C-alpha positions as CSV (number, residue, x, y, z in Angstrom):
1,X,-0.1,0.0,-0.1
2,X,1.6,3.3,-1.1
3,X,0.9,6.7,0.0
4,X,0.6,9.5,-2.4
5,X,3.6,11.8,-1.9
6,X,1.6,14.8,-2.9
7,X,-1.0,14.2,-0.1
8,X,-0.3,14.2,3.6
9,X,-3.8,14.2,4.8
10,X,-4.0,10.5,5.8
11,X,-3.7,11.8,9.5
12,X,-2.4,14.9,11.4
13,X,0.1,16.9,12.8
14,X,3.6,18.8,12.5
15,X,7.5,21.5,16.0
16,X,8.6,23.8,17.9
17,X,11.4,22.0,16.9
18,X,13.7,23.3,19.6
19,X,15.9,25.2,17.3
20,X,12.6,26.1,15.6
21,X,11.7,28.5,18.7
22,X,12.6,32.1,18.4
23,X,12.5,32.3,22.2
24,X,12.7,29.7,25.1
25,X,8.9,30.0,25.2
26,X,8.8,27.8,22.0
27,X,6.0,27.3,19.5
28,X,5.9,24.5,18.5
29,X,3.7,22.3,12.5
30,X,1.6,20.9,14.0
31,X,-0.7,18.8,11.9
32,X,-3.7,17.4,13.8
33,X,-4.5,13.5,14.0
34,X,-7.6,11.6,12.8
35,X,-9.6,13.5,15.5
36,X,-9.3,16.7,13.6
37,X,-8.8,17.5,10.0
38,X,-5.2,17.6,8.9
39,X,-4.0,21.1,7.7
40,X,-3.4,20.0,4.1
41,X,-6.8,18.2,4.2
42,X,-8.2,21.7,5.2
43,X,-6.5,23.2,2.1
44,X,-7.7,20.4,-0.3
45,X,-11.2,20.2,0.8
46,X,-11.7,23.8,1.0
47,X,-10.3,24.5,-2.6
48,X,-13.8,24.2,-4.3
49,X,-15.0,27.0,-1.9
50,X,-12.1,29.1,-2.3
51,X,-12.4,28.8,-6.2
52,X,-15.7,30.7,-5.9
53,X,-14.4,33.4,-3.8
54,X,-13.8,36.5,-5.8
55,X,-11.5,38.3,-3.3
56,X,-8.1,36.8,-4.3
57,X,-6.3,40.3,-4.8
58,X,-3.6,39.0,-2.4
59,X,-2.5,36.4,-5.0
60,X,-2.5,38.7,-7.9
61,X,0.8,40.4,-6.4
62,X,2.6,36.9,-7.2
63,X,4.8,34.6,-5.2
64,X,7.0,36.3,-2.9
65,X,5.2,39.6,-2.9
66,X,4.4,41.3,0.5
67,X,1.3,43.3,0.9
68,X,-0.6,44.8,3.9
69,X,-4.0,43.2,4.8
70,X,-6.5,44.6,7.0
71,X,-8.0,42.5,9.6
72,X,-11.6,41.7,10.0
73,X,-13.5,40.2,12.8
74,X,-16.4,38.1,11.6
75,X,-19.8,37.8,13.6
76,X,-19.1,34.2,14.7
77,X,-15.7,35.1,16.1
78,X,-17.3,37.4,18.6
79,X,-19.1,34.2,20.3
80,X,-17.2,33.3,23.5
81,X,-16.0,29.7,23.7
82,X,-17.9,27.4,25.9
83,X,-16.2,27.1,29.2
84,X,-16.0,24.1,31.6
85,X,-17.1,25.2,35.0
86,X,-14.1,23.6,36.8
87,X,-10.7,22.8,35.6
88,X,-10.5,18.9,34.8
89,X,-7.5,16.8,34.2
90,X,-6.8,15.8,30.7
91,X,-8.3,12.4,30.2
92,X,-5.8,9.7,29.2
93,X,-5.6,9.0,25.4
94,X,-7.0,12.4,24.4
95,X,-5.6,13.2,20.9
96,X,-3.0,16.1,21.3
97,X,-2.3,18.2,18.4
98,X,0.4,20.5,19.4
99,X,2.1,22.1,22.5
100,X,4.3,24.9,23.6
101,X,6.4,24.6,26.8
102,X,7.3,27.8,28.6
103,X,9.4,26.0,30.9
104,X,9.7,22.4,32.5
105,X,6.6,23.3,34.8
106,X,4.6,25.6,32.6
107,X,3.0,24.8,29.1
108,X,-0.1,24.8,26.8
109,X,-1.4,22.0,24.6
110,X,-4.2,21.9,21.8
111,X,-6.3,18.8,22.1
112,X,-9.0,17.4,20.0
113,X,-11.8,15.8,22.1
114,X,-13.9,15.2,18.9
115,X,-13.4,15.3,15.2
116,X,-15.0,18.7,15.1
117,X,-13.9,20.6,18.2
118,X,-10.7,21.8,19.9
119,X,-9.8,22.5,23.5
120,X,-6.8,23.9,25.3
121,X,-5.0,22.3,28.1
122,X,-2.5,23.9,30.6
123,X,0.6,22.3,32.2
124,X,0.9,23.4,35.8
125,X,1.7,21.8,39.0
126,X,3.1,18.8,37.2
127,X,-0.4,18.0,35.7
128,X,-2.1,18.6,32.4
129,X,-5.5,20.2,33.0
130,X,-8.1,21.3,30.7
131,X,-8.3,25.1,30.8
132,X,-11.9,25.3,30.1
133,X,-11.5,27.0,26.6
134,X,-13.2,24.8,24.1
135,X,-14.3,25.6,20.4
136,X,-16.9,23.8,18.7
137,X,-16.6,23.5,14.9
138,X,-13.0,24.7,15.0
139,X,-9.7,22.8,14.1
140,X,-6.8,24.3,15.9
141,X,-3.4,23.2,14.6
142,X,-0.5,24.9,16.4
143,X,0.2,27.1,19.6
144,X,3.2,29.1,20.6
145,X,4.0,30.8,23.9
146,X,6.5,33.7,24.2
147,X,5.9,34.0,27.8
148,X,4.1,32.4,30.6
149,X,1.2,35.0,30.3
150,X,1.3,35.6,26.6
151,X,0.7,33.1,23.7
152,X,-1.0,32.5,20.3
153,X,-2.8,29.6,18.7
154,X,-4.0,29.0,15.2
155,X,-6.3,27.0,13.0
156,X,-9.5,27.3,10.9
157,X,-13.2,26.8,11.2
158,X,-14.1,23.3,10.3
159,X,-17.1,24.2,8.0
160,X,-14.4,26.2,6.0
161,X,-16.8,29.3,5.4
162,X,-15.2,31.4,7.8
163,X,-11.5,31.1,7.1
164,X,-8.6,31.2,9.5
165,X,-8.7,31.3,13.2
166,X,-6.0,33.1,15.4
167,X,-6.2,33.2,19.3
168,X,-4.4,35.3,21.7
169,X,-3.7,34.5,25.3
170,X,-3.2,37.6,27.5
171,X,-4.6,38.7,30.7
172,X,-5.2,35.1,31.8
173,X,-7.6,34.3,29.0
174,X,-7.8,33.3,25.3
175,X,-9.5,35.5,22.9
176,X,-10.1,35.6,19.1
177,X,-8.0,38.0,17.1
178,X,-9.2,39.7,13.9
179,X,-7.7,37.9,10.9
180,X,-6.7,39.0,7.4
181,X,-9.9,39.1,4.9
182,X,-8.3,36.2,2.9
183,X,-9.2,32.6,2.6
184,X,-6.6,30.8,4.7
185,X,-6.1,28.1,7.4
186,X,-3.7,28.8,10.2
187,X,-1.1,25.9,9.9
188,X,1.9,26.9,12.4
189,X,2.6,30.0,14.5
190,X,5.7,31.4,16.2
191,X,5.4,34.2,18.8
192,X,8.5,36.6,19.2
193,X,6.8,38.9,21.6
194,X,3.3,40.1,22.7
195,X,3.0,42.4,19.5
196,X,5.1,40.2,16.9
197,X,3.9,37.0,15.4
198,X,4.5,34.9,12.5
199,X,1.8,32.5,10.9
200,X,2.3,29.9,8.3
201,X,-1.0,30.0,6.3
202,X,-2.3,27.3,4.0
203,X,-4.0,28.9,0.9
204,X,-6.1,27.2,-1.9
205,X,-4.5,24.7,-4.3
206,X,-1.5,23.8,-2.0
207,X,-0.2,27.5,-1.8
208,X,1.1,29.0,1.3
209,X,1.7,32.4,2.7
210,X,3.6,34.0,5.6
211,X,1.4,36.2,7.7
212,X,3.3,38.6,9.9
213,X,1.5,40.3,12.6
214,X,3.2,43.3,14.1
215,X,1.7,45.8,16.5
216,X,-1.8,45.0,15.4
217,X,-1.3,45.0,11.7
218,X,-1.1,42.0,9.4
219,X,1.2,41.8,6.3
220,X,1.1,38.8,3.9
221,X,3.9,37.3,1.9
222,X,3.0,34.6,-0.7
223,X,5.5,31.8,-0.8
224,X,6.7,30.7,-4.2
225,X,5.9,27.1,-3.3
226,X,3.4,25.3,-1.2
227,X,5.0,24.6,2.3
228,X,4.6,21.6,4.6
229,X,6.5,23.0,7.6
230,X,8.9,25.7,8.6
231,X,11.7,26.3,11.0
232,X,12.0,29.9,12.2
233,X,15.5,31.3,13.3
234,X,14.3,34.8,13.5
235,X,11.3,36.9,12.2
236,X,13.5,37.6,9.1
237,X,15.2,34.2,8.7
238,X,12.9,31.3,7.7
239,X,13.3,27.8,6.4
240,X,10.7,25.8,4.7
241,X,10.1,22.2,3.6
242,X,7.6,22.1,0.4
243,X,5.1,19.9,-1.2
244,X,7.2,19.6,-4.3
245,X,10.4,18.2,-2.5
246,X,12.3,21.4,-2.4
247,X,13.5,23.5,0.6
248,X,12.9,27.3,0.7
249,X,14.9,29.9,2.6
250,X,13.6,33.3,3.1
251,X,16.0,35.9,4.5
252,X,15.5,39.5,4.7
253,X,12.5,39.2,2.3
254,X,14.2,37.3,-0.4
255,X,13.7,33.7,-1.2
256,X,16.3,31.1,-2.2
257,X,15.2,27.4,-3.5
258,X,17.2,24.3,-2.6
259,X,16.9,20.8,-4.1
260,X,17.7,17.7,-2.0
261,X,20.4,15.6,-3.6
262,X,21.0,11.9,-3.4
263,X,17.3,11.0,-4.1
264,X,16.6,7.8,-5.9
265,X,14.4,8.2,-9.1
266,X,11.0,7.4,-9.1
267,X,10.7,7.4,-5.2
268,X,7.6,8.5,-3.3
269,X,9.0,10.9,-0.9
270,X,8.0,14.3,0.4
271,X,9.4,16.5,3.1
272,X,6.9,17.1,6.1
273,X,9.3,18.5,8.8
274,X,12.2,20.7,9.1
275,X,14.5,21.8,11.9
276,X,17.3,24.4,11.6
277,X,19.8,24.9,14.4
278,X,21.5,27.7,12.3
279,X,21.8,28.7,8.5
280,X,24.5,26.2,8.2
281,X,23.1,23.1,9.9
282,X,19.7,21.5,9.8
283,X,17.5,18.4,9.0
284,X,14.5,17.7,7.0
285,X,12.4,14.4,7.3
286,X,9.1,13.4,5.8
287,X,7.2,10.7,3.7
288,X,8.5,7.8,2.1
289,X,7.3,4.5,0.9
290,X,9.4,1.6,2.0
291,X,12.8,1.9,0.0
292,X,16.4,0.9,0.4
293,X,17.2,4.3,1.7
294,X,14.9,3.8,4.6
295,X,12.9,6.5,6.3
296,X,13.2,10.0,4.6
297,X,15.9,12.2,6.1
298,X,18.0,14.9,4.7
299,X,20.8,17.2,6.1
300,X,22.0,20.8,5.2
301,X,25.8,21.2,5.6
302,X,25.7,25.1,5.0
303,X,25.8,24.7,1.2
304,X,23.8,21.6,0.0
305,X,20.8,19.4,1.2
306,X,21.7,15.7,0.7
307,X,19.6,12.7,1.5
308,X,21.1,10.5,4.2
309,X,20.4,6.9,4.9
310,X,17.4,6.5,7.3
311,X,16.3,3.6,9.5
312,X,14.7,0.7,7.7
313,X,10.9,0.5,7.8
314,X,8.6,-2.3,7.0
315,X,6.0,0.1,5.2
316,X,5.3,3.6,4.3
317,X,6.4,6.2,6.9
318,X,5.7,9.9,7.8
319,X,8.0,11.9,10.1
320,X,6.0,14.9,11.2
321,X,8.5,16.6,13.5
322,X,12.3,17.0,14.4
323,X,13.5,18.6,17.5
324,X,17.4,19.0,17.4
325,X,18.9,19.6,20.9
326,X,22.3,20.3,19.4
327,X,24.2,19.4,16.3
328,X,24.9,15.9,17.8
329,X,21.6,15.0,19.1
330,X,17.9,15.3,18.3
331,X,14.6,13.5,18.3
332,X,12.1,12.9,15.3
333,X,8.8,11.3,15.4
334,X,5.9,10.2,13.2
335,X,4.0,7.1,12.1
336,X,4.5,3.9,10.2
337,X,1.5,2.5,8.1
338,X,1.1,-1.2,9.3
339,X,-1.8,-2.9,7.6
340,X,-4.7,-0.7,8.1
341,X,-3.4,0.8,11.4
342,X,-0.8,3.5,12.5
343,X,2.2,2.8,14.8
344,X,4.1,5.6,16.2
345,X,7.7,6.0,15.2
346,X,10.4,7.6,17.3
347,X,13.9,8.3,16.0
348,X,17.0,9.4,18.0
349,X,20.1,11.2,16.4
350,X,23.0,10.2,18.5
351,X,26.6,9.1,17.6
352,X,26.3,10.5,14.1
353,X,23.1,8.5,13.0
354,X,19.5,8.1,13.3
355,X,18.2,5.2,15.5
356,X,14.9,3.9,15.9
357,X,13.7,4.0,19.6
358,X,11.0,1.6,20.6
359,X,7.5,3.2,20.6
360,X,5.0,0.6,21.4
361,X,2.1,3.0,21.0
362,X,-0.6,3.3,18.6
363,X,-1.4,6.4,16.6
364,X,1.3,8.8,15.6
365,X,3.6,11.4,16.9
366,X,2.7,14.8,15.7
367,X,5.1,17.1,17.4
368,X,8.2,16.7,19.8
369,X,9.2,19.6,22.1
370,X,12.6,19.2,23.8
371,X,13.3,21.4,26.8
372,X,16.7,20.1,27.1
373,X,18.7,17.0,26.4
374,X,17.2,15.2,29.2
375,X,13.5,16.4,29.2
376,X,11.0,16.8,26.5
377,X,7.4,16.1,25.4
378,X,5.8,14.5,22.3
379,X,2.2,14.9,21.3
380,X,0.4,11.6,20.2
381,X,-3.0,11.6,18.1
382,X,-5.1,8.7,17.2
383,X,-3.9,6.4,19.9
384,X,-4.0,5.6,23.6
385,X,-1.2,7.4,24.9
386,X,-2.1,11.2,24.2
387,X,1.4,12.5,25.5
388,X,4.7,11.0,26.0
389,X,7.2,12.4,28.5
390,X,10.8,12.3,28.1
391,X,12.9,11.9,31.3
392,X,15.8,9.8,32.7
393,X,16.5,8.7,29.2
394,X,13.0,7.2,28.7
395,X,9.8,8.1,26.9
396,X,6.7,7.0,28.9
397,X,2.9,7.8,28.3
398,X,1.7,10.6,30.5
399,X,-0.5,9.5,33.3
400,X,-2.9,12.2,34.8
401,X,-2.5,10.8,38.4
402,X,1.3,10.2,38.1
């Protein structure tokens, strides 16, 4: 059974990759799991609707163009979310879409209680608790915290009629933010400060744009290629993995395109995740059918991107997240299609190579956040684990009462 390398909608997610985070707060591309629509699925399913929308002036400027967009707040956005009366522990096995850790003792996560709703959970006092913020008919895909009292989350309305969703955490509460009047789905978000944010937006027909929020105003830069994931070194230094197999680098408003060398011809591959430690060192990973080259992994040496030999797999694999701790160590996660079910995949980069780490969990890993070489978290969707916690050299399922 082969996966279509042009489609990543079989399930969900995508991190702060550690180096991906503009600040210690992190952000953390995520793509959600079967419980909620995948970001790419959002784009593909909504293409028919977007085709009938006349307001597409932002695309007329062409790829790479930057234009200012005036935010609007739709009527349904003014409806406050339904709140749970009291804080409840995050139930075991709830699909987690994305997370952002402010510190080892403070963080936030997006969860998917049902296929057509989203909720937020707060990590405090050593426990993940549902915050009471829930959103019916919304698919949230990523979250970023630039401080313990300031953060952002993005997604889209499940019905696709109302476009993108942007949430802001301030003053102890989450509120919706007016969004640009363009058809988009929020895919990833990076928070640099309370007034400066970057959103990776999915547009119709596998197009993408960077939406930059600065002191209340939005500016849009259309990407020359559709983007599956980004690694952000700064607000003006962005690396991206693309649907068509290329790697993009936007620096100071200018785009450069890289190809990945060492690929076997006719191979069904596609980069889905990217993590840059600097402009001269980084990794990409993604989708591949079972091949002699193993799981899809590629490295950047400062000049070229080259495919490297990955661990062997018995079937098609998708690596959704990479979190590099240092040039010598990092983690990657995703899933393996085994028969008609998904098995979690965990990879560890150590001693100069990627090794498979036992991950006896169903579902798939959508995002990994490493706080240090000795502590981290992984979001799991579509399985029984929900969250994995890395401590003392081991990944173990998070237990609410532990």
